[in-house]
BALOBA-1460 file (C-alpha; in Angstrom, 3 decimals):
// residues 384
<rec num="1" residu="x" x="-0.130" y="-0.013" z="-0.049"/>
<rec num="2" residu="x" x="2.844" y="2.386" z="0.759"/>
<rec num="3" residu="x" x="4.238" y="1.735" z="-2.715"/>
<rec num="4" residu="x" x="1.154" y="2.650" z="-4.243"/>
<rec num="5" residu="x" x="0.878" y="5.886" z="-2.398"/>
<rec num="6" residu="x" x="4.235" y="6.773" z="-3.170"/>
<rec num="7" residu="x" x="3.478" y="5.995" z="-6.918"/>
<rec num="8" residu="x" x="0.353" y="8.081" z="-6.862"/>
<rec num="9" residu="x" x="2.279" y="10.916" z="-5.333"/>
<rec num="10" residu="x" x="5.008" y="10.770" z="-7.812"/>
<rec num="11" residu="x" x="2.355" y="10.915" z="-10.603"/>
<rec num="12" residu="x" x="0.495" y="13.890" z="-8.706"/>
<rec num="13" residu="x" x="3.778" y="15.688" z="-8.518"/>
<rec num="14" residu="x" x="4.687" y="14.965" z="-12.132"/>
<rec num="15" residu="x" x="1.406" y="16.204" z="-13.186"/>
<rec num="16" residu="x" x="1.475" y="19.411" z="-11.281"/>
<rec num="17" residu="x" x="5.067" y="19.894" z="-12.503"/>
<rec num="18" residu="x" x="3.943" y="19.310" z="-16.140"/>
<rec num="19" residu="x" x="1.024" y="21.801" z="-15.564"/>
<rec num="20" residu="x" x="3.108" y="24.530" z="-14.010"/>
<rec num="21" residu="x" x="5.572" y="24.204" z="-16.799"/>
<rec num="22" residu="x" x="2.873" y="24.591" z="-19.476"/>
<rec num="23" residu="x" x="1.377" y="27.466" z="-17.698"/>
<rec num="24" residu="x" x="4.558" y="29.373" z="-17.588"/>
<rec num="25" residu="x" x="5.721" y="28.818" z="-20.938"/>
<rec num="26" residu="x" x="2.591" y="29.322" z="-22.442"/>
<rec num="27" residu="x" x="2.117" y="32.440" z="-20.440"/>
<rec num="28" residu="x" x="-1.160" y="31.390" z="-19.016"/>
<rec num="29" residu="x" x="-0.049" y="32.748" z="-15.629"/>
<rec num="30" residu="x" x="-0.740" y="36.443" z="-16.938"/>
<rec num="31" residu="x" x="-4.752" y="35.553" z="-17.211"/>
<rec num="32" residu="x" x="-5.166" y="32.448" z="-14.704"/>
<rec num="33" residu="x" x="-5.372" y="34.668" z="-11.422"/>
<rec num="34" residu="x" x="-8.186" y="36.733" z="-13.080"/>
<rec num="35" residu="x" x="-9.759" y="33.612" z="-14.513"/>
<rec num="36" residu="x" x="-10.090" y="32.189" z="-10.991"/>
<rec num="37" residu="x" x="-11.954" y="35.169" z="-9.705"/>
<rec num="38" residu="x" x="-14.095" y="35.190" z="-12.821"/>
<rec num="39" residu="x" x="-14.976" y="31.548" z="-12.247"/>
<rec num="40" residu="x" x="-15.869" y="32.035" z="-8.687"/>
<rec num="41" residu="x" x="-17.854" y="35.476" z="-9.379"/>
<rec num="42" residu="x" x="-20.358" y="34.577" z="-11.849"/>
<rec num="43" residu="x" x="-23.303" y="37.229" z="-12.266"/>
<rec num="44" residu="x" x="-26.665" y="35.752" z="-11.184"/>
<rec num="45" residu="x" x="-28.494" y="34.089" z="-14.169"/>
<rec num="46" residu="x" x="-30.971" y="36.831" z="-15.832"/>
<rec num="47" residu="x" x="-34.448" y="36.260" z="-16.697"/>
<rec num="48" residu="x" x="-34.836" y="34.330" z="-20.173"/>
<rec num="49" residu="x" x="-34.636" y="34.965" z="-23.182"/>
<rec num="50" residu="x" x="-30.848" y="35.720" z="-23.243"/>
<rec num="51" residu="x" x="-29.901" y="37.552" z="-26.540"/>
<rec num="52" residu="x" x="-26.731" y="36.153" z="-27.937"/>
<rec num="53" residu="x" x="-24.695" y="38.532" z="-30.324"/>
<rec num="54" residu="x" x="-22.398" y="36.692" z="-32.488"/>
<rec num="55" residu="x" x="-19.559" y="38.226" z="-34.510"/>
<rec num="56" residu="x" x="-16.248" y="37.153" z="-36.232"/>
<rec num="57" residu="x" x="-13.086" y="39.232" z="-36.194"/>
<rec num="58" residu="x" x="-11.297" y="37.883" z="-39.021"/>
<rec num="59" residu="x" x="-7.575" y="38.916" z="-39.402"/>
<rec num="60" residu="x" x="-7.955" y="39.069" z="-43.240"/>
<rec num="61" residu="x" x="-4.404" y="38.950" z="-44.629"/>
<rec num="62" residu="x" x="-4.743" y="37.711" z="-48.601"/>
<rec num="63" residu="x" x="-1.575" y="39.862" z="-49.678"/>
<rec num="64" residu="x" x="-1.365" y="39.046" z="-53.475"/>
<rec num="65" residu="x" x="-3.407" y="36.029" z="-53.391"/>
<rec num="66" residu="x" x="-6.215" y="36.711" z="-55.503"/>
<rec num="67" residu="x" x="-7.677" y="33.239" z="-55.437"/>
<rec num="68" residu="x" x="-8.402" y="33.576" z="-51.782"/>
<rec num="69" residu="x" x="-10.623" y="36.741" z="-52.729"/>
<rec num="70" residu="x" x="-12.184" y="34.703" z="-55.437"/>
<rec num="71" residu="x" x="-13.033" y="31.944" z="-53.186"/>
<rec num="72" residu="x" x="-14.334" y="34.249" z="-50.278"/>
<rec num="73" residu="x" x="-16.620" y="35.891" z="-53.220"/>
<rec num="74" residu="x" x="-17.842" y="32.738" z="-54.368"/>
<rec num="75" residu="x" x="-18.335" y="30.619" z="-51.393"/>
<rec num="76" residu="x" x="-19.134" y="33.093" z="-48.264"/>
<rec num="77" residu="x" x="-22.524" y="34.133" z="-49.683"/>
<rec num="78" residu="x" x="-23.446" y="30.808" z="-50.038"/>
<rec num="79" residu="x" x="-22.415" y="29.947" z="-46.491"/>
<rec num="80" residu="x" x="-24.118" y="33.044" z="-45.249"/>
<rec num="81" residu="x" x="-27.272" y="32.664" z="-47.000"/>
<rec num="82" residu="x" x="-27.771" y="29.184" z="-45.103"/>
<rec num="83" residu="x" x="-27.407" y="30.610" z="-41.966"/>
<rec num="84" residu="x" x="-30.181" y="33.217" z="-40.251"/>
<rec num="85" residu="x" x="-30.540" y="34.592" z="-36.971"/>
<rec num="86" residu="x" x="-33.663" y="35.507" z="-35.216"/>
<rec num="87" residu="x" x="-34.644" y="38.177" z="-37.508"/>
<rec num="88" residu="x" x="-33.671" y="36.191" z="-40.866"/>
<rec num="89" residu="x" x="-30.471" y="37.883" z="-41.053"/>
<rec num="90" residu="x" x="-27.720" y="35.974" z="-42.890"/>
<rec num="91" residu="x" x="-24.479" y="35.366" z="-41.033"/>
<rec num="92" residu="x" x="-22.295" y="38.372" z="-40.859"/>
<rec num="93" residu="x" x="-18.570" y="38.748" z="-41.118"/>
<rec num="94" residu="x" x="-16.067" y="41.542" z="-40.113"/>
<rec num="95" residu="x" x="-13.033" y="41.545" z="-42.286"/>
<rec num="96" residu="x" x="-10.290" y="43.426" z="-40.446"/>
<rec num="97" residu="x" x="-7.953" y="44.078" z="-43.475"/>
<rec num="98" residu="x" x="-4.229" y="45.079" z="-43.108"/>
<rec num="99" residu="x" x="-3.741" y="48.482" z="-43.961"/>
<rec num="100" residu="x" x="-0.153" y="48.013" z="-45.046"/>
<rec num="101" residu="x" x="-1.484" y="45.833" z="-47.896"/>
<rec num="102" residu="x" x="-2.880" y="48.616" z="-50.284"/>
<rec num="103" residu="x" x="-3.915" y="46.314" z="-52.857"/>
<rec num="104" residu="x" x="-6.748" y="47.752" z="-54.720"/>
<rec num="105" residu="x" x="-8.300" y="44.504" z="-56.073"/>
<rec num="106" residu="x" x="-8.691" y="43.071" z="-52.578"/>
<rec num="107" residu="x" x="-10.728" y="46.074" z="-51.337"/>
<rec num="108" residu="x" x="-12.767" y="45.887" z="-54.649"/>
<rec num="109" residu="x" x="-13.672" y="42.527" z="-53.791"/>
<rec num="110" residu="x" x="-14.452" y="43.182" z="-50.069"/>
<rec num="111" residu="x" x="-16.597" y="46.186" z="-51.291"/>
<rec num="112" residu="x" x="-18.671" y="43.789" z="-53.435"/>
<rec num="113" residu="x" x="-19.035" y="41.218" z="-50.330"/>
<rec num="114" residu="x" x="-19.946" y="44.288" z="-48.159"/>
<rec num="115" residu="x" x="-22.623" y="45.497" z="-50.810"/>
<rec num="116" residu="x" x="-24.079" y="42.052" z="-50.868"/>
<rec num="117" residu="x" x="-24.898" y="42.524" z="-47.135"/>
<rec num="118" residu="x" x="-22.449" y="39.850" z="-45.722"/>
<rec num="119" residu="x" x="-20.840" y="41.986" z="-43.200"/>
<rec num="120" residu="x" x="-18.334" y="45.204" z="-42.721"/>
<rec num="121" residu="x" x="-14.684" y="45.929" z="-43.038"/>
<rec num="122" residu="x" x="-12.190" y="47.241" z="-40.320"/>
<rec num="123" residu="x" x="-8.631" y="48.089" z="-39.828"/>
<rec num="124" residu="x" x="-6.058" y="46.013" z="-39.124"/>
<rec num="125" residu="x" x="-2.404" y="47.169" z="-39.073"/>
<rec num="126" residu="x" x="1.276" y="45.214" z="-38.908"/>
<rec num="127" residu="x" x="3.569" y="48.061" z="-37.600"/>
<rec num="128" residu="x" x="6.835" y="47.877" z="-35.372"/>
<rec num="129" residu="x" x="9.504" y="49.928" z="-34.259"/>
<rec num="130" residu="x" x="7.411" y="53.248" z="-34.655"/>
<rec num="131" residu="x" x="7.175" y="56.627" z="-32.857"/>
<rec num="132" residu="x" x="3.567" y="58.105" z="-32.266"/>
<rec num="133" residu="x" x="4.575" y="60.387" z="-35.104"/>
<rec num="134" residu="x" x="5.490" y="57.447" z="-37.581"/>
<rec num="135" residu="x" x="2.445" y="55.526" z="-36.437"/>
<rec num="136" residu="x" x="-0.082" y="58.436" z="-36.975"/>
<rec num="137" residu="x" x="1.112" y="58.627" z="-40.498"/>
<rec num="138" residu="x" x="1.134" y="55.061" z="-41.322"/>
<rec num="139" residu="x" x="-2.564" y="54.633" z="-39.940"/>
<rec num="140" residu="x" x="-3.730" y="57.888" z="-41.598"/>
<rec num="141" residu="x" x="-2.470" y="56.954" z="-44.752"/>
<rec num="142" residu="x" x="-4.491" y="53.513" z="-44.363"/>
<rec num="143" residu="x" x="-7.739" y="55.005" z="-43.497"/>
<rec num="144" residu="x" x="-7.554" y="57.451" z="-46.353"/>
<rec num="145" residu="x" x="-7.050" y="54.554" z="-48.465"/>
<rec num="146" residu="x" x="-10.012" y="52.642" z="-46.953"/>
<rec num="147" residu="x" x="-12.123" y="55.516" z="-47.247"/>
<rec num="148" residu="x" x="-11.824" y="55.831" z="-51.052"/>
<rec num="149" residu="x" x="-13.632" y="52.380" z="-51.059"/>
<rec num="150" residu="x" x="-16.307" y="53.649" z="-48.566"/>
<rec num="151" residu="x" x="-14.964" y="51.870" z="-45.618"/>
<rec num="152" residu="x" x="-14.184" y="53.547" z="-42.218"/>
<rec num="153" residu="x" x="-16.126" y="56.457" z="-43.193"/>
<rec num="154" residu="x" x="-19.816" y="56.758" z="-41.570"/>
<rec num="155" residu="x" x="-22.842" y="57.808" z="-43.698"/>
<rec num="156" residu="x" x="-23.048" y="60.951" z="-41.430"/>
<rec num="157" residu="x" x="-19.220" y="61.945" z="-42.753"/>
<rec num="158" residu="x" x="-17.383" y="60.925" z="-39.649"/>
<rec num="159" residu="x" x="-13.866" y="58.658" z="-39.664"/>
<rec num="160" residu="x" x="-14.643" y="55.686" z="-37.454"/>
<rec num="161" residu="x" x="-13.432" y="52.286" z="-37.270"/>
<rec num="162" residu="x" x="-12.571" y="49.084" z="-35.219"/>
<rec num="163" residu="x" x="-9.140" y="48.007" z="-34.812"/>
<rec num="164" residu="x" x="-6.935" y="44.810" z="-34.525"/>
<rec num="165" residu="x" x="-3.102" y="44.793" z="-34.026"/>
<rec num="166" residu="x" x="-1.487" y="42.969" z="-36.681"/>
<rec num="167" residu="x" x="1.420" y="41.876" z="-34.285"/>
<rec num="168" residu="x" x="-0.981" y="41.218" z="-31.149"/>
<rec num="169" residu="x" x="1.259" y="44.090" z="-29.454"/>
<rec num="170" residu="x" x="-1.368" y="46.707" z="-28.802"/>
<rec num="171" residu="x" x="0.053" y="49.524" z="-26.908"/>
<rec num="172" residu="x" x="3.624" y="48.534" z="-27.284"/>
<rec num="173" residu="x" x="2.838" y="45.407" z="-25.007"/>
<rec num="174" residu="x" x="5.614" y="43.092" z="-26.542"/>
<rec num="175" residu="x" x="9.020" y="43.966" z="-27.945"/>
<rec num="176" residu="x" x="9.114" y="47.487" z="-29.485"/>
<rec num="177" residu="x" x="9.983" y="46.132" z="-32.832"/>
<rec num="178" residu="x" x="6.400" y="44.850" z="-32.798"/>
<rec num="179" residu="x" x="4.998" y="48.178" z="-32.182"/>
<rec num="180" residu="x" x="6.843" y="50.884" z="-30.366"/>
<rec num="181" residu="x" x="4.235" y="53.278" z="-29.310"/>
<rec num="182" residu="x" x="3.171" y="53.755" z="-25.569"/>
<rec num="183" residu="x" x="0.441" y="55.924" z="-26.326"/>
<rec num="184" residu="x" x="-1.153" y="53.829" z="-29.157"/>
<rec num="185" residu="x" x="-4.643" y="53.914" z="-27.475"/>
<rec num="186" residu="x" x="-4.872" y="57.472" z="-27.300"/>
<rec num="187" residu="x" x="-3.392" y="57.670" z="-31.002"/>
<rec num="188" residu="x" x="-6.239" y="55.207" z="-32.478"/>
<rec num="189" residu="x" x="-8.991" y="57.256" z="-30.506"/>
<rec num="190" residu="x" x="-7.702" y="60.540" z="-31.911"/>
<rec num="191" residu="x" x="-7.935" y="59.057" z="-35.536"/>
<rec num="192" residu="x" x="-11.437" y="57.734" z="-34.962"/>
<rec num="193" residu="x" x="-10.969" y="53.998" z="-33.360"/>
<rec num="194" residu="x" x="-13.889" y="53.173" z="-30.841"/>
<rec num="195" residu="x" x="-12.910" y="49.591" z="-29.982"/>
<rec num="196" residu="x" x="-9.950" y="47.132" z="-30.193"/>
<rec num="197" residu="x" x="-10.861" y="43.638" z="-31.074"/>
<rec num="198" residu="x" x="-7.303" y="42.037" z="-30.863"/>
<rec num="199" residu="x" x="-7.902" y="39.704" z="-27.930"/>
<rec num="200" residu="x" x="-7.361" y="37.028" z="-26.521"/>
<rec num="201" residu="x" x="-3.640" y="36.711" z="-27.378"/>
<rec num="202" residu="x" x="-2.800" y="33.171" z="-25.970"/>
<rec num="203" residu="x" x="0.736" y="32.341" z="-25.372"/>
<rec num="204" residu="x" x="1.738" y="36.211" z="-25.736"/>
<rec num="205" residu="x" x="2.764" y="38.945" z="-23.168"/>
<rec num="206" residu="x" x="0.150" y="41.019" z="-24.783"/>
<rec num="207" residu="x" x="-2.644" y="39.171" z="-23.535"/>
<rec num="208" residu="x" x="-4.388" y="41.224" z="-20.913"/>
<rec num="209" residu="x" x="-4.404" y="40.121" z="-17.359"/>
<rec num="210" residu="x" x="-8.358" y="39.832" z="-17.244"/>
<rec num="211" residu="x" x="-10.664" y="37.527" z="-18.798"/>
<rec num="212" residu="x" x="-14.185" y="37.394" z="-20.180"/>
<rec num="213" residu="x" x="-15.353" y="40.834" z="-20.123"/>
<rec num="214" residu="x" x="-15.581" y="43.908" z="-21.902"/>
<rec num="215" residu="x" x="-13.411" y="46.909" z="-20.552"/>
<rec num="216" residu="x" x="-12.628" y="50.559" z="-21.081"/>
<rec num="217" residu="x" x="-8.833" y="51.329" z="-21.074"/>
<rec num="218" residu="x" x="-7.126" y="54.788" z="-20.377"/>
<rec num="219" residu="x" x="-3.990" y="55.217" z="-21.832"/>
<rec num="220" residu="x" x="-0.728" y="56.220" z="-20.059"/>
<rec num="221" residu="x" x="2.822" y="56.394" z="-20.577"/>
<rec num="222" residu="x" x="3.505" y="52.782" z="-19.810"/>
<rec num="223" residu="x" x="3.091" y="49.918" z="-22.444"/>
<rec num="224" residu="x" x="0.197" y="47.747" z="-22.287"/>
<rec num="225" residu="x" x="-2.044" y="50.537" z="-20.395"/>
<rec num="226" residu="x" x="-5.244" y="48.080" z="-21.064"/>
<rec num="227" residu="x" x="-4.172" y="45.903" z="-18.085"/>
<rec num="228" residu="x" x="-5.350" y="48.515" z="-16.063"/>
<rec num="229" residu="x" x="-8.895" y="48.689" z="-17.669"/>
<rec num="230" residu="x" x="-12.362" y="49.161" z="-15.950"/>
<rec num="231" residu="x" x="-15.257" y="46.710" z="-16.632"/>
<rec num="232" residu="x" x="-18.160" y="48.390" z="-18.888"/>
<rec num="233" residu="x" x="-21.379" y="48.850" z="-16.493"/>
<rec num="234" residu="x" x="-24.717" y="49.597" z="-16.908"/>
<rec num="235" residu="x" x="-25.305" y="53.269" z="-15.945"/>
<rec num="236" residu="x" x="-21.791" y="54.350" z="-15.702"/>
<rec num="237" residu="x" x="-20.708" y="57.362" z="-17.970"/>
<rec num="238" residu="x" x="-18.250" y="55.985" z="-20.663"/>
<rec num="239" residu="x" x="-14.759" y="57.114" z="-19.431"/>
<rec num="240" residu="x" x="-11.386" y="56.106" z="-20.942"/>
<rec num="241" residu="x" x="-9.271" y="56.145" z="-24.421"/>
<rec num="242" residu="x" x="-10.562" y="52.864" z="-25.974"/>
<rec num="243" residu="x" x="-13.018" y="50.113" z="-25.588"/>
<rec num="244" residu="x" x="-11.281" y="46.572" z="-25.418"/>
<rec num="245" residu="x" x="-13.423" y="43.838" z="-26.661"/>
<rec num="246" residu="x" x="-11.941" y="40.458" z="-25.491"/>
<rec num="247" residu="x" x="-13.257" y="37.090" z="-27.000"/>
<rec num="248" residu="x" x="-13.879" y="33.994" z="-24.865"/>
<rec num="249" residu="x" x="-11.025" y="32.311" z="-22.619"/>
<rec num="250" residu="x" x="-12.253" y="29.031" z="-20.926"/>
<rec num="251" residu="x" x="-10.196" y="26.042" z="-19.551"/>
<rec num="252" residu="x" x="-12.000" y="22.576" z="-20.018"/>
<rec num="253" residu="x" x="-11.336" y="18.905" z="-19.470"/>
<rec num="254" residu="x" x="-10.264" y="16.749" z="-22.101"/>
<rec num="255" residu="x" x="-9.591" y="13.003" z="-22.471"/>
<rec num="256" residu="x" x="-6.019" y="13.192" z="-23.891"/>
<rec num="257" residu="x" x="-2.872" y="12.901" z="-21.550"/>
<rec num="258" residu="x" x="-0.985" y="14.959" z="-24.373"/>
<rec num="259" residu="x" x="-2.555" y="18.121" z="-23.068"/>
<rec num="260" residu="x" x="-2.581" y="16.844" z="-19.339"/>
<rec num="261" residu="x" x="-6.153" y="16.489" z="-19.606"/>
<rec num="262" residu="x" x="-7.041" y="20.111" z="-20.090"/>
<rec num="263" residu="x" x="-6.965" y="22.646" z="-22.922"/>
<rec num="264" residu="x" x="-8.032" y="26.483" z="-23.334"/>
<rec num="265" residu="x" x="-10.749" y="27.607" z="-25.490"/>
<rec num="266" residu="x" x="-9.878" y="31.161" z="-27.006"/>
<rec num="267" residu="x" x="-12.318" y="31.451" z="-30.011"/>
<rec num="268" residu="x" x="-9.742" y="30.909" z="-32.778"/>
<rec num="269" residu="x" x="-11.167" y="29.532" z="-35.872"/>
<rec num="270" residu="x" x="-7.944" y="27.476" z="-36.997"/>
<rec num="271" residu="x" x="-7.514" y="24.174" z="-38.612"/>
<rec num="272" residu="x" x="-5.542" y="22.805" z="-36.327"/>
<rec num="273" residu="x" x="-8.480" y="23.017" z="-33.809"/>
<rec num="274" residu="x" x="-11.653" y="22.460" z="-35.958"/>
<rec num="275" residu="x" x="-14.598" y="24.327" z="-34.606"/>
<rec num="276" residu="x" x="-17.297" y="22.044" z="-33.198"/>
<rec num="277" residu="x" x="-20.450" y="21.940" z="-31.032"/>
<rec num="278" residu="x" x="-18.417" y="21.590" z="-27.706"/>
<rec num="279" residu="x" x="-16.552" y="24.791" z="-28.470"/>
<rec num="280" residu="x" x="-19.657" y="26.736" z="-29.553"/>
<rec num="281" residu="x" x="-21.087" y="25.756" z="-26.244"/>
<rec num="282" residu="x" x="-17.850" y="26.913" z="-24.293"/>
<rec num="283" residu="x" x="-18.032" y="30.514" z="-26.051"/>
<rec num="284" residu="x" x="-21.727" y="30.922" z="-24.822"/>
<rec num="285" residu="x" x="-20.575" y="29.794" z="-21.187"/>
<rec num="286" residu="x" x="-17.973" y="32.299" z="-21.314"/>
<rec num="287" residu="x" x="-20.967" y="34.710" z="-20.497"/>
<rec num="288" residu="x" x="-19.205" y="37.703" z="-21.972"/>
<rec num="289" residu="x" x="-21.622" y="40.857" z="-21.130"/>
<rec num="290" residu="x" x="-21.977" y="44.355" z="-19.904"/>
<rec num="291" residu="x" x="-21.914" y="44.299" z="-16.209"/>
<rec num="292" residu="x" x="-25.433" y="44.568" z="-14.766"/>
<rec num="293" residu="x" x="-26.946" y="43.393" z="-18.256"/>
<rec num="294" residu="x" x="-26.571" y="39.512" z="-18.536"/>
<rec num="295" residu="x" x="-29.341" y="39.039" z="-20.502"/>
<rec num="296" residu="x" x="-27.152" y="40.570" z="-23.422"/>
<rec num="297" residu="x" x="-24.130" y="38.153" z="-24.218"/>
<rec num="298" residu="x" x="-21.419" y="38.572" z="-26.883"/>
<rec num="299" residu="x" x="-19.596" y="35.885" z="-28.458"/>
<rec num="300" residu="x" x="-16.503" y="37.297" z="-30.587"/>
<rec num="301" residu="x" x="-14.583" y="34.534" z="-32.605"/>
<rec num="302" residu="x" x="-11.347" y="35.401" z="-34.428"/>
<rec num="303" residu="x" x="-9.100" y="33.937" z="-37.128"/>
<rec num="304" residu="x" x="-7.105" y="34.398" z="-40.432"/>
<rec num="305" residu="x" x="-9.547" y="33.531" z="-43.062"/>
<rec num="306" residu="x" x="-7.114" y="34.330" z="-46.025"/>
<rec num="307" residu="x" x="-3.671" y="33.217" z="-44.313"/>
<rec num="308" residu="x" x="-3.700" y="29.541" z="-46.071"/>
<rec num="309" residu="x" x="-5.748" y="27.338" z="-47.665"/>
<rec num="310" residu="x" x="-6.583" y="25.648" z="-44.477"/>
<rec num="311" residu="x" x="-7.488" y="28.803" z="-42.530"/>
<rec num="312" residu="x" x="-9.887" y="29.819" z="-45.431"/>
<rec num="313" residu="x" x="-11.584" y="26.203" z="-45.445"/>
<rec num="314" residu="x" x="-11.909" y="26.306" z="-41.589"/>
<rec num="315" residu="x" x="-14.121" y="29.556" z="-41.970"/>
<rec num="316" residu="x" x="-15.905" y="28.413" z="-45.401"/>
<rec num="317" residu="x" x="-16.113" y="24.792" z="-45.071"/>
<rec num="318" residu="x" x="-18.137" y="22.159" z="-42.993"/>
<rec num="319" residu="x" x="-16.839" y="22.788" z="-39.485"/>
<rec num="320" residu="x" x="-18.019" y="26.489" z="-39.452"/>
<rec num="321" residu="x" x="-21.080" y="25.464" z="-41.361"/>
<rec num="322" residu="x" x="-21.944" y="23.184" z="-38.586"/>
<rec num="323" residu="x" x="-21.049" y="25.410" z="-35.805"/>
<rec num="324" residu="x" x="-23.326" y="27.967" z="-37.220"/>
<rec num="325" residu="x" x="-26.218" y="25.412" z="-37.549"/>
<rec num="326" residu="x" x="-25.700" y="24.497" z="-33.755"/>
<rec num="327" residu="x" x="-25.771" y="28.050" z="-32.649"/>
<rec num="328" residu="x" x="-29.116" y="28.562" z="-34.399"/>
<rec num="329" residu="x" x="-30.547" y="25.199" z="-33.123"/>
<rec num="330" residu="x" x="-29.473" y="25.502" z="-29.502"/>
<rec num="331" residu="x" x="-29.351" y="29.400" z="-29.088"/>
<rec num="332" residu="x" x="-32.163" y="30.494" z="-31.131"/>
<rec num="333" residu="x" x="-35.553" y="28.974" z="-29.681"/>
<rec num="334" residu="x" x="-36.993" y="32.286" z="-28.826"/>
<rec num="335" residu="x" x="-37.718" y="31.211" z="-25.231"/>
<rec num="336" residu="x" x="-34.397" y="30.704" z="-23.553"/>
<rec num="337" residu="x" x="-32.105" y="32.313" z="-26.219"/>
<rec num="338" residu="x" x="-32.353" y="34.725" z="-28.925"/>
<rec num="339" residu="x" x="-29.476" y="34.907" z="-31.785"/>
<rec num="340" residu="x" x="-28.303" y="37.942" z="-33.460"/>
<rec num="341" residu="x" x="-25.617" y="38.057" z="-36.156"/>
<rec num="342" residu="x" x="-23.809" y="41.222" z="-35.879"/>
<rec num="343" residu="x" x="-20.596" y="42.863" z="-37.048"/>
<rec num="344" residu="x" x="-17.750" y="44.356" z="-34.781"/>
<rec num="345" residu="x" x="-19.204" y="47.907" z="-35.245"/>
<rec num="346" residu="x" x="-22.931" y="46.964" z="-34.190"/>
<rec num="347" residu="x" x="-21.363" y="44.882" z="-31.362"/>
<rec num="348" residu="x" x="-19.801" y="48.337" z="-30.048"/>
<rec num="349" residu="x" x="-23.222" y="50.033" z="-30.579"/>
<rec num="350" residu="x" x="-24.867" y="47.351" z="-28.691"/>
<rec num="351" residu="x" x="-22.410" y="47.599" z="-25.840"/>
<rec num="352" residu="x" x="-22.940" y="51.392" z="-25.443"/>
<rec num="353" residu="x" x="-26.556" y="51.029" z="-25.573"/>
<rec num="354" residu="x" x="-26.285" y="48.530" z="-22.621"/>
<rec num="355" residu="x" x="-24.232" y="50.863" z="-20.768"/>
<rec num="356" residu="x" x="-26.849" y="53.645" z="-21.248"/>
<rec num="357" residu="x" x="-29.480" y="51.182" z="-19.762"/>
<rec num="358" residu="x" x="-31.647" y="51.031" z="-22.746"/>
<rec num="359" residu="x" x="-34.711" y="48.912" z="-23.029"/>
<rec num="360" residu="x" x="-36.442" y="47.189" z="-26.012"/>
<rec num="361" residu="x" x="-35.351" y="44.998" z="-28.777"/>
<rec num="362" residu="x" x="-31.719" y="45.149" z="-29.543"/>
<rec num="363" residu="x" x="-32.014" y="45.623" z="-33.240"/>
<rec num="364" residu="x" x="-32.938" y="49.340" z="-32.544"/>
<rec num="365" residu="x" x="-29.321" y="49.962" z="-31.411"/>
<rec num="366" residu="x" x="-27.358" y="48.388" z="-34.168"/>
<rec num="367" residu="x" x="-26.588" y="51.830" z="-35.152"/>
<rec num="368" residu="x" x="-26.745" y="53.679" z="-31.908"/>
<rec num="369" residu="x" x="-23.619" y="55.625" z="-31.621"/>
<rec num="370" residu="x" x="-21.486" y="54.915" z="-34.649"/>
<rec num="371" residu="x" x="-23.568" y="54.922" z="-37.911"/>
<rec num="372" residu="x" x="-23.277" y="52.490" z="-40.889"/>
<rec num="373" residu="x" x="-20.243" y="53.003" z="-43.315"/>
<rec num="374" residu="x" x="-20.691" y="54.510" z="-46.914"/>
<rec num="375" residu="x" x="-19.805" y="51.301" z="-48.450"/>
<rec num="376" residu="x" x="-22.689" y="49.577" z="-46.472"/>
<rec num="377" residu="x" x="-25.235" y="52.184" z="-47.780"/>
<rec num="378" residu="x" x="-28.297" y="50.277" z="-49.467"/>
<rec num="379" residu="x" x="-26.909" y="46.756" z="-48.138"/>
<rec num="380" residu="x" x="-28.705" y="44.521" z="-45.837"/>
<rec num="381" residu="x" x="-26.369" y="45.491" z="-43.064"/>
<rec num="382" residu="x" x="-27.259" y="48.878" z="-43.289"/>
<rec num="383" residu="x" x="-30.972" y="49.000" z="-43.975"/>
<rec num="384" residu="x" x="-32.535" y="47.493" z="-40.810"/>
C-alpha cells in the first residue's frame, strides 16, 4: 500500500510540474489569477430569454493571393445565406484588412461582399519600431485609402473604425519592434477608433491580465495600458480612451494525456483545432456581457480567413457551417435564447446602448452611436 501511495504521489507531482511548466511557457500565468476570480464570481442568471450576439473578427490577410478573394466572393455568400438569425438576417463577417497591404483589387472584392449585405470592413495593421508620429502617418494613410472604397467613413461623414493589432502587440505590449508606441490607445482614439478587437492573444505577453469581460482602457505613458481597464457597466458614464473587446477564454477538460487532460478555448477558428459544437457551447458559457446586463451576451471569435488554404477552408467549410447550425438550433429557440448575427461596429453600438441602460429590442441599437459605413449604404447590413 505504501508503494501505491508513493507512486500516486509521484504521478501527482509529475502532473502538477507538467501543468506548471505549461502555464509558464505558454504565459497562462498572465490571466489565470483573473480567470479564477471570474470562475468564482459569476453574475446571477438573468431572466430568459438571453440575447446572443455573435460576431467574427477575421484578421484577413490575403496579400496578393487573388484566389483567396475569389474563393471568398464565391463561397461566403452561399455559406451566409444558409444561416439566419432570429430576424432572418444572414451570418455577418467583419474583415479586418491590413492597412499595410494597399492592394486595390482586394478592397474592391471586399466592397462587393459588403454591398451584398454580408458584413463590414475594419482596420488591421502590422507595424513595429514606430514613434507616435510615424504610427500616425501610417494609420492615417491607410484610413485614407480605405475611405476611397467607402470603408471607415460613416454615412454622417465621420471617420470611425474598429482595430486589430497585426502583431498582437497593442500599446507596445511586447517587444518595441512589434509596435513601439506607448500611447497607441490615445492615438487610435484620436484617429477615430472606437474599439480594439485584438484579444485574446494566447501565449503572448500582450494578453490582458483579465478575461471574459468588456472593458474601457485609459492610456498612460507605460506599455500595455489596457491591463488597467475598468469593466463596462450599466449606468456608468463612458470614461477612457478605448473599449477593449475581448473574446472567450475557458479552460476545459479533455480525455487526452498529451494535453494533461485540459485545454484552453480562445475562440480561434483554425484548422488545427476544428470548430465543433462543444467549442460553441464554451463560447456561450464564457458569458461575456456588460456588467449589470447579463441577458445580452457577446460571442467574438477570430481567425485568419485568408492566410492559408486551411484557414480559409475552416471558415468556409463544413466545420464552421455546422457551428453556425448549432448556434441556430440551440441558441435561437426564442424562449431561452435569441440569436443575432452582428458586425464589430454593431457589437460596439450594442455595448454603448447596454451601458446607457436602454430597453427594447436590441436591433434598434445596431447603429446607436457609430452609423453604418458609406460602403454599406443600401446593403442589408445598413438597412435595418
